[in-house]
C-alpha positions in Angstrom: 34.4 -1.9 -5.3 32.4 -3.1 -8.5 28.9 -1.7 -9.2 26.0 -3.8 -8.0 24.2 -5.4 -10.7 20.6 -6.8 -10.9 22.1 -10.2 -11.9 24.1 -10.2 -8.9 21.1 -9.7 -6.8 19.2 -12.4 -8.6 21.8 -15.0 -8.3 21.9 -14.3 -4.4 18.0 -15.0 -4.4 18.5 -18.4 -6.1 21.6 -19.3 -4.0 19.7 -18.5 -0.8 16.5 -20.4 -1.9 14.6 -17.1 -1.9 11.4 -16.6 -3.6 11.1 -12.8 -3.9 13.6 -9.8 -4.2 12.7 -6.2 -3.2 14.4 -3.3 -4.4 13.7 0.0 -3.0 15.3 3.5 -2.3 16.8 4.1 1.2 16.9 0.3 2.1 19.0 -2.7 1.3 17.6 -5.1 -1.0 15.5 -7.5 0.8 14.9 -11.3 -0.1 11.9 -13.5 1.0 13.1 -16.7 2.2 10.6 -19.5 3.4 8.0 -16.7 3.6 10.2 -14.4 5.8 11.5 -11.1 4.5 15.3 -10.7 5.3 17.5 -7.8 4.6 20.8 -8.5 2.4 24.0 -7.2 3.5 24.2 -4.9 0.7 24.3 -1.1 1.9 21.0 1.0 1.3 20.3 1.9 -2.3 20.0 5.4 -3.6 17.2 6.5 -5.8 19.5 6.7 -8.7 20.9 3.1 -8.0 17.4 1.6 -7.8 16.5 3.2 -11.2 19.7 1.9 -12.8 19.2 -1.6 -11.5 15.4 -1.7 -12.5 16.0 0.0 -15.9 18.7 -2.6 -16.6 16.0 -5.2 -17.2 13.8 -3.1 -19.3 13.7 -2.6 -23.1 12.8 0.8 -24.6 9.0 -0.1 -25.0 8.7 -1.2 -21.2 10.7 2.0 -20.2 8.2 4.1 -22.0 5.1 2.1 -20.6 6.6 2.7 -17.1 7.1 6.4 -17.6 3.5 6.7 -18.9 1.7 4.4 -16.3 4.1 4.5 -13.4 3.6 0.7 -13.1 4.8 -2.2 -15.2 4.5 -6.1 -15.2 7.1 -7.8 -17.2 9.6 -10.7 -16.9 13.3 -11.1 -17.0 15.6 -14.1 -17.2 19.1 -15.1 -17.0 20.1 -18.1 -19.0 21.2 -20.9 -16.8 19.9 -19.5 -13.7 16.1 -18.6 -13.6 13.4 -16.3 -14.8 12.0 -13.5 -12.7 8.5 -12.2 -12.9 9.0 -8.3 -12.4 6.5 -5.7 -11.2 7.9 -2.1 -11.1 6.2 0.7 -9.3 6.6 4.1 -7.7 7.2 4.6 -4.0 7.3 8.3 -2.8 8.5 9.4 -6.0 11.2 7.0 -6.8 11.1 3.6 -8.5 10.9 0.3 -6.7 10.5 -3.3 -7.8 9.5 -6.7 -6.7 10.9 -9.7 -8.6 9.4 -13.2 -8.0 11.9 -16.2 -8.9 10.4 -18.7 -11.3 12.0 -22.1 -11.2 13.5 -22.7 -14.8 12.6 -26.4 -14.3 8.8 -27.2 -14.3 8.2 -29.1 -11.0 6.4 -32.5 -11.3 3.1 -33.0 -9.3 5.1 -35.7 -7.2 7.6 -33.0 -6.2 5.0 -30.5 -5.2 3.2 -33.3 -3.3 0.0 -32.8 -5.2 -2.9 -35.2 -4.8 -4.1 -37.9 -7.3 -7.2 -35.7 -7.8 -5.1 -32.9 -9.3 -3.6 -35.3 -11.8 -7.1 -36.6 -12.6 -8.4 -33.0 -13.3 -5.5 -32.5 -15.7 -6.5 -35.6 -17.6 -10.0 -34.3 -18.1 -11.2 -33.7 -21.9 -13.1 -30.6 -21.1 -14.3 -28.3 -18.3 -13.1 -25.4 -16.1 -10.5 -26.1 -13.4 -9.7 -23.5 -11.1 -6.7 -23.0 -8.9 -7.2 -20.1 -6.2 -5.4 -18.6 -3.3 -3.7 -15.5 -2.2 -0.6 -14.0 -4.0 2.3 -16.0 -3.5 0.6 -19.3 -2.7 2.0 -21.3 -5.6 -1.0 -21.2 -8.0 1.2 -20.7 -11.1 3.5 -23.6 -10.0 0.5 -25.9 -9.5 -1.1 -25.1 -12.9 2.5 -25.4 -14.6 2.7 -29.0 -13.2 -0.7 -29.7 -14.7 0.1 -28.3 -17.9 3.3 -30.1 -18.2 1.6 -33.4 -17.2 -0.6 -33.0 -20.2 2.4 -32.1 -22.4 4.2 -35.2 -21.2 1.4 -37.5 -21.9 -1.0 -36.3 -24.6 -0.9 -34.8 -28.1 -2.9 -31.5 -27.6 -2.8 -27.9 -28.6 -2.0 -26.1 -25.5 -2.7 -22.2 -25.5 -1.8 -20.2 -22.6 -2.6 -16.6 -22.0 -0.3 -14.9 -19.2 0.8 -11.7 -17.6 3.6 -12.2 -17.8 4.7 -15.6 -18.9 6.1 -17.4 -15.9 7.2 -20.9 -16.9 8.4 -21.7 -20.5 7.3 -25.0 -21.8 9.3 -27.1 -24.4 6.8 -29.0 -26.5 7.0 -32.8 -25.9 3.8 -34.4 -26.9 1.8 -31.3 -27.2 2.0 -28.0 -29.4 2.2 -25.2 -27.0 1.6 -21.5 -27.8 2.3 -19.0 -25.0 0.8 -15.4 -25.3 1.8 -12.6 -22.9 -0.5 -9.8 -22.3 1.1 -6.3 -23.2 3.4 -8.2 -25.8 1.5 -10.7 -27.8 -2.2 -9.6 -27.0 -3.8 -6.4 -25.7 -5.8 -8.1 -23.1 -6.9 -11.7 -21.5 -10.4 -11.1 -23.2 -8.9 -10.4 -26.7 -6.8 -13.4 -26.4 -9.5 -15.7 -25.2 -11.9 -14.4 -28.0 -9.2 -15.2 -30.5 -8.3 -18.5 -28.8 -11.5 -20.2 -29.8 -10.6 -19.8 -33.5 -6.9 -21.3 -33.0 -8.1 -24.8 -32.6 -6.9 -25.2 -28.9 -7.8 -28.4 -26.8 -6.3 -26.8 -23.5 -6.5 -23.2 -22.5 -4.5 -21.7 -19.6 -6.0 -18.2 -18.5 -3.3 -16.7 -16.2 -5.8 -14.5 -14.2 -9.6 -14.3 -14.5 -9.7 -10.6 -13.5 -13.0 -9.3 -15.1 -16.5 -10.1 -16.2 -15.6 -10.6 -19.9 -12.5 -13.0 -19.1 -14.6 -15.0 -16.7 -17.6 -15.2 -19.3 -15.3 -16.3 -22.1 -13.6 -18.9 -19.8 -16.8 -20.4 -19.0 -18.1 -20.6 -22.5 -14.8 -22.0 -23.6 -15.1 -24.9 -21.1 -18.8 -25.2 -22.2 -17.8 -25.7 -25.8 -15.5 -28.6 -25.3 -12.2 -27.2 -24.1 -10.3 -27.9 -21.0 -9.7 -24.5 -19.4 -7.4 -23.7 -16.3 -7.6 -20.5 -14.5 -6.7 -18.7 -11.3 -8.5 -16.3 -9.0 -7.5 -14.7 -5.6 -10.0 -16.4 -3.4 -9.4 -18.4 -0.4 -12.1 -21.2 -0.6 -14.2 -23.2 -3.2 -17.3 -21.6 -2.0 -15.8 -18.2 -2.2 -14.6 -18.9 -5.6 -18.2 -19.6 -6.9 -19.7 -16.5 -5.3 -16.9 -14.1 -6.6 -17.5 -15.5 -10.2 -21.2 -15.0 -9.9 -20.9 -11.5 -8.3 -18.8 -10.1 -11.1 -22.1 -10.2 -13.3 -25.0 -7.9 -13.1 -27.9 -9.3 -10.9 -30.1 -10.1 -13.9 -27.3 -12.4 -15.5 -26.3 -14.1 -12.3 -28.8 -17.0 -12.4 -27.8 -17.9 -16.0 -24.0 -17.8 -14.9 -24.9 -20.1 -12.0 -26.4 -22.7 -14.3 -23.4 -22.2 -16.8 -20.9 -22.6 -14.0 -22.6 -25.7 -12.6 -22.3 -27.2 -16.1 -18.7 -26.3 -16.8 -16.9 -26.2 -13.4 -15.2 -29.5 -12.6 -12.9 -28.7 -9.7 -11.5 -25.9 -7.5 -8.2 -26.2 -5.7 -7.8 -23.4 -3.1 -4.3 -23.4 -1.7 -2.1 -21.7 0.8 1.6 -22.1 1.9 2.2 -22.6 5.5 5.4 -22.3 7.5 6.9 -25.5 8.5 8.4 -26.2 12.1 11.8 -27.6 12.5 13.0 -26.8 9.0 16.2 -28.6 8.1 19.1 -26.8 6.3 18.6 -26.8 2.7 14.8 -27.8 3.0 11.9 -25.8 1.7 10.5 -23.9 4.5 6.9 -24.0 3.8 4.3 -26.7 2.9 1.1 -26.4 0.7 -2.2 -26.8 2.2 -4.9 -27.4 -0.4 -8.7 -27.3 -0.3 -10.2 -29.7 -2.9 -13.7 -29.4 -4.4 -14.9 -31.7 -7.2 -18.2 -30.6 -8.8 -20.5 -33.6 -8.2 -24.3 -33.5 -9.1 -24.8 -32.5 -5.5 -22.4 -29.6 -5.6 -23.6 -28.5 -9.1 -27.2 -28.4 -7.7 -26.0 -26.2 -4.8 -24.4 -23.9 -7.3 -27.5 -23.6 -9.6 -29.7 -22.8 -6.4 -27.4 -20.2 -5.0 -26.7 -22.3 -1.9 -23.0 -21.9 -1.8 -23.0 -21.7 2.0 -23.6 -25.5 2.0 -20.7 -26.4 -0.3 -18.4 -26.6 2.8 -20.5 -29.4 4.1 -20.6 -31.2 0.7 -16.7 -31.1 0.7 -16.6 -32.3 4.2 -18.7 -35.6 3.3 -17.0 -35.9 -0.1 -13.6 -37.5 1.3 -14.1 -40.8 -0.7 -14.0 -38.7 -3.9 -10.8 -37.1 -2.9 -12.3 -33.9 -1.5 -11.1 -32.2 1.5 -11.5 -28.9 3.4 -8.5 -26.6 4.2 -9.1 -27.1 7.9 -8.8 -31.0 7.4 -5.7 -30.5 5.6 -4.1 -28.0 8.2 -5.2 -30.4 11.1 -3.4 -33.4 9.5 -0.4 -31.3 8.9 -0.5 -30.3 12.5 -1.0 -33.8 13.9 2.0 -34.9 11.7 4.1 -32.3 13.3 4.8 -30.5 10.2 3.3 -27.1 11.2 2.7 -25.5 14.4 -0.8 -24.8 15.9 0.0 -21.1 15.6 0.7 -21.6 11.8 -2.4 -23.6 11.3 -4.7 -21.2 13.1 -3.3 -18.2 11.0 -4.4 -19.8 7.8 -7.8 -20.6 8.7 -11.2 -18.6 8.4 -12.9 -21.4 10.5 -10.8 -21.6 13.8 -13.6 -23.4 15.6 -13.8 -26.2 12.9 -10.0 -26.4 13.0 -10.0 -26.6 16.8 -12.5 -29.3 16.5 -10.5 -31.3 14.0 -7.3 -31.1 16.0 -9.0 -31.7 19.3 -6.3 -29.6 21.0 -6.9 -27.9 24.3 -5.6 -24.5 23.3 -7.9 -22.0 21.7 -7.2 -18.3 20.5 -7.5 -15.9 23.5 -10.2 -13.6 22.6 -8.7 -10.5 24.3 -5.1 -10.5 23.3 -4.9 -12.9 20.4 -2.5 -15.1 22.4 -3.2 -18.7 22.8 -4.6 -19.7 26.3 -5.6 -23.1 27.7 -9.1 -24.1 28.1 -10.0 -24.8 31.6 
């Protein structure tokens, strides 16, 4: 019997339409398919097998970093198949890894079912556009389609700072430079500081993790650049709060003002399991809350009244704005997702219930769904 190779497992992920591969000692490799973890038919891996599979993807520098820090982010690709974002970590003293499959082909906005508003925001000459959501909600894919739209239509200098690089762009109309944290730059903040001297028109910040990165991204947007970024937040109002709260209290009012002037849109998205998935069909659908910064919303941001942003999104439908609950209710009414899937993705179940107009409500005692009498 031939020795199991990491490339074999990667090929299996792609063939089965999976999004993630988990490799850990004492268990068979697992694949996440349409949001659900499924064990493969391979026997459980030993600690030695795990280390061999993982180390086969790493160069000497990466191995040294892993041995020093016990964690590592990198990417690994197989020509003609796909690239994978790799995170290696220690689990009870042995090495384990999670590999996220990245499509070698950058999806178009039409393929992803993105709204016209997303396209319009990618065509802005300047400002800050944020795509937010939990891990695995397709933020990088949405941003890649926006960057690709610019590359297909405009002659711009696009600069990306990523950890690690996920989608590789081929210059079409635009000049594109991609920098990977840990290989091409020491940090997001370092790369952003340098970026302003590199004549960019468009800057993509893979993740806005800290005060310095957020401050530099806002400054870049203020000084005439189109800046894209991501945050792990679940709504537009929470995104504004998170960015402001990173700063010390004495700076927060100034940041609110800067943000109200530079932020142009927030797209908060999540992936929801479909009902009645057909063979070969992708098993999840994206639900995306859309906030466009109007003068009214900019004023709410300046005054710290972020709790009122949700109402402003509700009334901004004509401009293309929509709340997550509105999208979930529309998907439910269309029969695309189940009531249970919809309710599991909202932080406002009462609002979702009102929009759906359904008789079922979450049971308070058991968490089961009961009928209102």
